[in-house]
N, CA, C and O of each residue as an XYZ file, in Angstrom:
272
protein
N       4.802    -13.225    -67.176
C       4.708    -13.032    -65.444
C       5.387    -13.951    -64.808
O       5.258    -15.154    -65.039
N       6.092    -13.512    -64.036
C       7.020    -14.536    -63.072
C       6.098    -14.787    -61.945
O       5.434    -13.985    -61.289
N       6.238    -16.541    -61.828
C       5.578    -17.147    -60.838
C       5.802    -16.921    -59.505
O       6.997    -16.681    -59.330
N       5.206    -16.897    -58.555
C       5.363    -16.884    -57.222
C       5.444    -18.332    -56.594
O       4.892    -19.318    -57.083
N       6.165    -18.323    -55.509
C       6.339    -19.750    -54.821
C       5.334    -19.687    -53.804
O       5.110    -18.684    -53.127
N       4.674    -20.891    -53.700
C       3.588    -21.210    -52.785
C       4.028    -21.630    -51.613
O       4.523    -22.731    -51.857
N       4.143    -21.408    -50.479
C       4.838    -21.703    -49.258
C       3.587    -22.005    -48.013
O       3.588    -21.266    -47.028
N       2.704    -22.950    -48.108
C       1.519    -23.074    -47.268
C       0.676    -21.706    -47.253
O       0.469    -21.031    -46.245
N       0.302    -21.468    -48.335
C      -0.566    -20.349    -48.321
C       0.195    -18.893    -48.734
O      -0.335    -17.991    -49.382
N       1.482    -18.896    -48.231
C       2.186    -17.349    -48.493
C       2.880    -17.692    -49.649
O       3.572    -18.684    -49.878
N       2.533    -16.516    -50.507
C       3.252    -16.458    -51.733
C       4.245    -15.697    -51.852
O       4.031    -14.492    -51.720
N       5.641    -16.166    -52.139
C       6.915    -15.485    -51.896
C       7.478    -15.350    -53.102
O       7.677    -16.386    -53.735
N       7.880    -13.997    -53.726
C       8.450    -14.008    -54.976
C       9.873    -14.375    -54.891
O      10.623    -14.192    -53.932
N      10.232    -15.101    -56.403
C      11.278    -15.689    -56.489
C      12.927    -14.864    -56.335
O      14.012    -15.408    -56.128
N      12.675    -13.654    -56.488
C      13.770    -12.607    -56.153
C      14.036    -12.428    -54.816
O      15.193    -12.198    -54.462
N      13.012    -12.509    -53.909
C      13.185    -12.906    -52.549
C      14.136    -14.193    -51.879
O      14.877    -14.107    -50.899
N      13.933    -15.122    -52.531
C      14.807    -16.284    -52.214
C      16.228    -16.035    -52.928
O      17.290    -16.191    -52.326
N      16.147    -15.659    -54.179
C      17.411    -15.299    -54.787
C      18.425    -14.312    -53.881
O      19.630    -14.540    -53.773
N      17.766    -13.223    -53.271
C      18.126    -12.097    -52.371
C      18.785    -12.909    -51.273
O      19.997    -12.862    -51.061
N      17.938    -13.650    -50.587
C      18.389    -14.295    -49.281
C      19.811    -15.302    -49.587
O      20.874    -15.334    -48.968
N      19.415    -15.989    -50.638
C      20.773    -16.696    -51.184
C      22.087    -16.034    -51.523
O      23.150    -16.470    -51.082
N      22.014    -15.046    -52.259
C      22.935    -14.126    -52.595
C      23.527    -13.747    -51.160
O      24.703    -13.958    -50.866
N      22.608    -13.176    -50.309
C      23.199    -12.602    -49.283
C      24.069    -13.573    -48.320
O      24.832    -13.057    -47.504
N      23.940    -15.098    -48.426
C      24.567    -15.743    -47.542
C      25.481    -16.624    -48.290
O      26.138    -17.482    -47.701
N      25.558    -16.427    -49.729
C      26.897    -16.372    -50.554
C      27.843    -15.526    -50.299
O      29.022    -15.802    -50.078
N      27.295    -14.361    -50.326
C      28.261    -13.105    -50.199
C      29.147    -13.109    -48.432
O      30.332    -12.922    -48.159
N      28.125    -13.363    -47.663
C      28.899    -13.514    -46.562
C      29.962    -14.969    -46.324
O      30.840    -15.083    -45.469
N      29.594    -15.883    -47.264
C      30.795    -16.688    -47.045
C      31.801    -16.324    -48.012
O      32.921    -16.785    -47.790
N      31.652    -15.584    -49.060
C      32.782    -15.146    -49.772
C      33.574    -14.119    -48.870
O      34.793    -14.273    -48.794
N      32.938    -13.020    -48.140
C      33.585    -12.170    -47.232
C      34.518    -12.733    -46.393
O      35.631    -12.234    -46.234
N      34.023    -14.069    -45.663
C      34.674    -14.302    -44.734
C      36.056    -14.958    -45.252
O      37.142    -14.787    -44.697
N      35.845    -15.707    -46.360
C      36.890    -16.171    -47.224
C      38.063    -15.091    -47.397
O      39.177    -15.170    -46.881
N      37.611    -14.114    -48.187
C      38.264    -12.929    -48.544
C      38.989    -12.254    -47.429
O      40.166    -11.894    -47.454
N      38.055    -12.115    -46.350
C      39.108    -11.566    -45.147
C      39.881    -12.529    -44.598
O      40.941    -12.093    -44.147
N      39.693    -13.809    -44.471
C      40.805    -14.746    -44.048
C      42.113    -15.178    -44.920
O      43.045    -15.901    -44.568
N      41.896    -14.500    -46.192
C      43.175    -14.576    -46.941
C      43.601    -13.248    -47.134
O      44.495    -13.081    -47.965
N      43.111    -12.182    -46.492
C      43.809    -11.072    -46.531
C      43.285    -10.067    -47.598
O      43.744     -8.924    -47.580
N      42.442    -10.384    -48.438
C      42.207     -9.604    -49.815
C      41.574     -8.364    -49.296
O      41.455     -7.554    -50.216
N      41.058     -7.849    -47.998
C      40.806     -6.402    -47.706
C      41.774     -5.557    -47.475
O      41.550     -4.358    -47.313
N      42.786     -6.001    -47.439
C      43.970     -5.183    -47.354
C      44.429     -4.195    -48.630
O      45.187     -3.227    -48.694
N      43.629     -4.885    -49.585
C      43.703     -4.194    -51.018
C      42.452     -3.463    -51.336
O      42.428     -2.919    -52.440
N      41.513     -3.360    -50.651
C      40.423     -2.958    -51.176
C      40.082     -1.365    -50.235
O      39.994     -1.170    -49.023
N      39.967     -0.512    -51.304
C      39.694      0.793    -50.543
C      38.649      1.288    -49.439
O      38.759      2.004    -48.443
N      37.541      0.573    -50.067
C      36.319      1.005    -49.073
C      35.746     -0.553    -49.060
O      35.269     -1.126    -50.039
N      35.903     -1.108    -47.728
C      35.130     -2.627    -47.845
C      33.723     -2.610    -48.129
O      33.212     -3.190    -49.087
N      32.983     -1.784    -47.090
C      31.309     -1.712    -47.155
C      30.990     -1.566    -48.684
O      30.243     -2.413    -49.175
N      31.433     -0.678    -49.391
C      31.106     -0.502    -51.041
C      31.702     -1.778    -51.768
O      31.065     -2.129    -52.761
N      32.540     -2.342    -51.522
C      33.058     -3.571    -52.208
C      31.816     -4.473    -51.754
O      31.094     -4.896    -52.658
N      31.501     -4.810    -50.406
C      30.742     -5.759    -50.071
C      29.664     -5.360    -50.766
O      29.178     -6.232    -51.487
N      29.109     -4.243    -50.771
C      27.825     -4.223    -51.600
C      27.979     -4.524    -53.171
O      27.085     -5.034    -53.846
N      28.919     -4.235    -53.536
C      29.165     -4.643    -54.933
C      29.168     -6.093    -55.391
O      28.592     -6.596    -56.356
N      29.922     -6.624    -54.510
C      29.843     -8.075    -54.522
C      28.483     -8.751    -54.433
O      28.142     -9.694    -55.148
N      27.619     -8.090    -53.336
C      26.312     -8.571    -53.359
C      25.620     -8.453    -54.566
O      25.133     -9.503    -54.986
N      25.459     -7.480    -55.207
C      25.183     -7.089    -56.391
C      25.288     -7.749    -57.491
O      24.380     -8.008    -58.281
N      26.674     -8.101    -57.578
C      27.213     -9.001    -58.610
C      26.734    -10.388    -58.525
O      26.403    -11.003    -59.539
N      26.672    -11.050    -57.008
C      26.134    -12.242    -56.895
C      24.555    -12.079    -57.234
O      24.004    -12.878    -57.990
N      24.022    -11.252    -56.773
C      22.415    -11.558    -57.213
C      21.980    -11.464    -58.600
O      21.051    -12.120    -59.072
N      22.819    -10.470    -59.344
C      22.486    -10.492    -60.785
C      23.225    -11.637    -61.532
O      22.944    -11.792    -62.720
N      24.172    -12.481    -60.936
C      24.316    -13.881    -61.563
C      23.683    -14.751    -61.193
O      23.638    -15.657    -62.026
N      22.920    -15.016    -59.948
C      21.977    -15.604    -59.745
C      20.812    -15.708    -60.439
O      20.313    -16.784    -60.768
N      20.264    -14.415    -60.723
C      19.164    -14.279    -61.413
C      19.281    -14.536    -62.550
O      18.279    -15.035    -63.061
N      20.688    -14.298    -63.595
C      21.000    -14.956    -64.850
C      20.817    -16.056    -64.993
O      20.235    -16.551    -65.958
N      21.378    -16.769    -63.856
C      21.159    -18.276    -64.032
C      19.980    -18.940    -64.097
O      19.698    -19.859    -64.866
N      19.117    -18.308    -63.035
C      18.100    -18.992    -62.819
C      16.918    -18.752    -64.208
O      16.032    -19.498    -64.625
N      17.475    -17.064    -64.771
C      16.408    -16.964    -65.670
C      16.699    -17.751    -67.178
O      15.943    -17.680    -68.147
N      17.976    -18.511    -67.122
C      18.326    -19.015    -68.460
C      17.952    -20.645    -68.167
O      18.041    -21.482    -69.066
N      17.505    -20.997    -66.735
C      16.961    -22.217    -66.791
C      15.620    -22.478    -67.299
O      15.223    -23.582    -67.672
N      14.889    -21.306    -67.291
C      13.480    -21.382    -67.437
C      13.184    -21.450    -69.232
O      12.034    -21.521    -69.666
């Protein structure tokens, strides 16, 4: 069983923290890719943004799972 993180009596699942972290990282990556002009090559930017978020969340989950 995966343990929860206790924040002053509020139990937070680790996946929620990873999801927020992945959301922030994807925001930074999207801003950088937009500044470089990468989105000119992307067919459907919202779909690409969703895929980028899912890949980042999966990578963060894999990395933290390997550390345990």
